[in-house]
C-alpha positions as CSV (number, residue, x, y, z in Angstrom):
1,X,-102.7,-140.7,-18.5
2,X,-100.1,-138.0,-19.5
3,X,-100.7,-134.7,-19.5
4,X,-101.1,-133.0,-23.0
5,X,-101.9,-129.7,-24.1
6,X,-102.2,-128.6,-27.8
7,X,-102.5,-125.8,-29.9
8,X,-104.0,-124.0,-26.6
9,X,-105.0,-120.4,-27.4
10,X,-105.8,-117.4,-25.1
11,X,-106.7,-114.0,-25.7
12,X,-107.0,-111.2,-23.5
13,X,-109.5,-108.9,-25.9
14,X,-106.7,-107.8,-28.6
15,X,-103.8,-109.4,-27.1
16,X,-102.7,-112.2,-27.7
17,X,-101.2,-114.1,-24.5
18,X,-100.5,-118.4,-25.8
19,X,-100.8,-118.9,-30.0
20,X,-101.3,-122.7,-30.3
21,X,-99.0,-123.4,-28.0
22,X,-98.3,-127.4,-26.8
23,X,-96.9,-128.9,-24.3
24,X,-96.6,-132.9,-23.4
25,X,-95.8,-134.5,-19.5
26,X,-95.8,-138.1,-19.1
27,X,-96.9,-139.2,-15.9
28,X,-94.2,-138.5,-13.1
29,X,-91.6,-136.0,-15.2
30,X,-90.6,-132.3,-14.9
31,X,-91.4,-129.9,-17.0
32,X,-90.3,-126.6,-17.8
33,X,-91.8,-123.1,-18.9
34,X,-89.2,-120.5,-19.0
35,X,-89.7,-116.8,-20.7
36,X,-90.6,-113.4,-19.5
37,X,-92.7,-111.7,-17.3
38,X,-96.4,-111.5,-19.2
39,X,-95.0,-114.5,-21.5
40,X,-98.1,-116.5,-20.5
41,X,-96.4,-118.3,-18.2
42,X,-98.7,-118.0,-14.7
43,X,-101.6,-118.1,-17.9
44,X,-100.9,-121.3,-18.9
45,X,-101.0,-122.9,-15.8
46,X,-104.3,-121.2,-14.9
47,X,-105.6,-123.2,-17.9
48,X,-104.2,-126.3,-17.0
49,X,-105.6,-126.4,-13.2
50,X,-109.5,-125.0,-14.9
51,X,-109.3,-121.1,-13.3
52,X,-109.8,-120.1,-17.3
53,X,-110.4,-121.7,-19.9
54,X,-108.3,-121.7,-23.0
55,X,-109.6,-119.7,-26.5
56,X,-109.4,-123.1,-27.9
57,X,-107.1,-126.5,-28.3
58,X,-107.2,-129.7,-26.4
59,X,-106.1,-130.8,-23.5
60,X,-105.9,-133.5,-21.5
61,X,-105.2,-133.8,-18.4
62,X,-103.4,-137.1,-16.0
63,X,-106.2,-138.6,-13.9
64,X,-106.3,-137.6,-10.3
65,X,-105.8,-133.8,-8.0
66,X,-103.6,-130.9,-8.8
67,X,-102.0,-128.9,-6.5
68,X,-100.9,-125.6,-7.1
69,X,-98.3,-123.1,-5.7
70,X,-99.2,-120.0,-6.9
71,X,-97.0,-116.8,-7.6
72,X,-99.4,-114.6,-5.1
73,X,-99.1,-116.8,-1.4
74,X,-102.8,-117.1,-1.2
75,X,-102.2,-117.7,2.6
76,X,-105.9,-117.9,4.7
77,X,-103.8,-115.0,7.6
78,X,-106.6,-115.8,10.5
79,X,-104.9,-119.4,10.3
80,X,-101.9,-120.7,11.7
81,X,-99.5,-122.1,9.3
82,X,-100.2,-125.5,10.3
83,X,-104.0,-124.9,10.3
84,X,-103.1,-123.3,6.3
85,X,-101.7,-126.6,5.3
86,X,-104.5,-129.1,6.8
87,X,-107.7,-126.6,6.4
88,X,-106.4,-126.7,2.5
89,X,-104.9,-130.6,2.1
90,X,-107.3,-131.8,3.5
91,X,-104.5,-133.6,6.2
92,X,-103.6,-134.1,9.2
93,X,-101.8,-132.3,11.0
94,X,-98.9,-134.8,11.1
95,X,-98.8,-134.5,7.9
96,X,-98.6,-130.7,8.5
97,X,-95.9,-130.4,10.8
98,X,-93.4,-132.8,8.7
99,X,-94.2,-130.2,5.0
100,X,-93.5,-127.6,7.7
101,X,-90.2,-129.3,8.9
102,X,-88.8,-129.4,5.0
103,X,-89.8,-126.2,4.8
104,X,-87.5,-125.2,7.3
105,X,-90.7,-123.5,9.5
106,X,-91.1,-126.1,11.9
107,X,-90.7,-123.3,14.8
108,X,-93.7,-121.6,13.5
109,X,-96.4,-123.9,13.1
110,X,-98.4,-122.3,15.8
111,X,-97.6,-118.6,14.1
112,X,-99.6,-116.9,11.8
113,X,-99.1,-115.7,7.9
114,X,-99.1,-112.1,8.5
115,X,-95.7,-112.4,11.0
116,X,-93.7,-113.9,8.3
117,X,-90.8,-112.5,6.3
118,X,-91.6,-113.0,1.7
119,X,-89.4,-116.0,1.6
120,X,-91.4,-117.8,5.0
121,X,-94.4,-117.7,3.0
122,X,-93.6,-118.6,-0.3
123,X,-92.1,-121.4,1.9
124,X,-95.5,-122.6,3.7
125,X,-97.2,-122.5,0.2
126,X,-94.9,-124.8,-0.8
127,X,-95.2,-126.9,2.5
128,X,-99.1,-126.6,1.7
129,X,-98.6,-127.7,-2.1
130,X,-96.9,-130.7,-1.3
131,X,-98.5,-131.5,1.9
132,X,-101.9,-132.1,-1.0
133,X,-102.7,-135.6,-2.7
134,X,-101.8,-134.6,-6.3
135,X,-100.5,-136.8,-9.1
136,X,-99.7,-133.3,-10.4
137,X,-98.5,-130.1,-9.1
138,X,-98.4,-127.1,-10.8
139,X,-95.8,-124.7,-9.6
140,X,-95.5,-120.2,-10.4
141,X,-92.1,-119.1,-9.7
142,X,-92.1,-121.3,-6.5
143,X,-88.7,-120.2,-5.1
144,X,-88.7,-116.2,-5.7
145,X,-87.6,-114.7,-2.3
146,X,-85.6,-117.6,-1.5
147,X,-82.0,-116.5,-0.4
148,X,-79.8,-119.3,-3.1
149,X,-78.1,-121.7,0.0
150,X,-82.3,-122.1,1.3
151,X,-83.4,-122.2,-2.3
152,X,-81.0,-124.9,-2.7
153,X,-82.2,-127.0,0.6
154,X,-86.4,-126.3,-0.7
155,X,-85.8,-127.2,-3.9
156,X,-83.7,-130.5,-3.1
157,X,-87.2,-131.5,-0.6
158,X,-89.5,-130.3,-3.0
159,X,-87.6,-133.2,-5.3
160,X,-88.2,-135.3,-2.7
161,X,-91.4,-135.1,-2.1
162,X,-92.5,-134.7,-6.0
163,X,-90.6,-138.0,-7.0
164,X,-94.0,-139.5,-8.6
165,X,-95.6,-136.5,-9.4
166,X,-95.8,-134.6,-13.1
167,X,-94.4,-131.1,-11.9
168,X,-94.8,-128.1,-14.4
169,X,-92.3,-125.5,-12.9
170,X,-92.8,-122.3,-14.0
171,X,-89.5,-120.0,-13.2
172,X,-87.0,-117.2,-14.9
173,X,-83.9,-119.2,-13.7
174,X,-83.1,-122.0,-15.1
175,X,-80.7,-122.9,-12.8
176,X,-83.8,-123.8,-10.9
177,X,-84.8,-126.1,-13.9
178,X,-81.6,-127.9,-13.8
179,X,-81.9,-128.5,-10.0
180,X,-85.4,-129.5,-10.0
181,X,-84.3,-132.2,-12.3
182,X,-86.6,-130.7,-15.4
183,X,-86.6,-133.0,-18.4
184,X,-88.0,-130.6,-20.7
185,X,-87.7,-127.1,-20.8
186,X,-90.5,-124.8,-23.5
187,X,-89.4,-121.3,-23.6
188,X,-92.6,-118.8,-24.9
């Protein structure tokens, strides 16, 4: 079942953030949402995830679960990298280790997030979302804080693990949309 948003509106007080927004993504399609800060991109993802209700409009969500790479890391500091993945994704340690290796964090399985740089925390957040068995993955600025070479390697690995998933990517960088092979770009 495709993801369809029709006439989605959302305001916070007097500030209208989304005004009759429309988006459609077929199963397995990759869609990018580009726009300036404060333009409603994160709000839109939070509506899709069910974290915020729209003021009006209609939504059709694909069947199955969704995973989310938030703009903030949202890691549990008292759990190791491996445990952050197994606890959130409900997966076994072998899949957690596979995801950590894919994100070039295989030497950090027993390390805690507080010992990580921002880029390492970002990659751990991506690994956690990829490990979750979902048909839809929401990605809010997922590659921020990564140097250009590492970013390209990480995007390539995300691409490999998202072959059959619908992906909604929020970014400020059109190059990331191209590297992720997005077939549609919505500008806000």
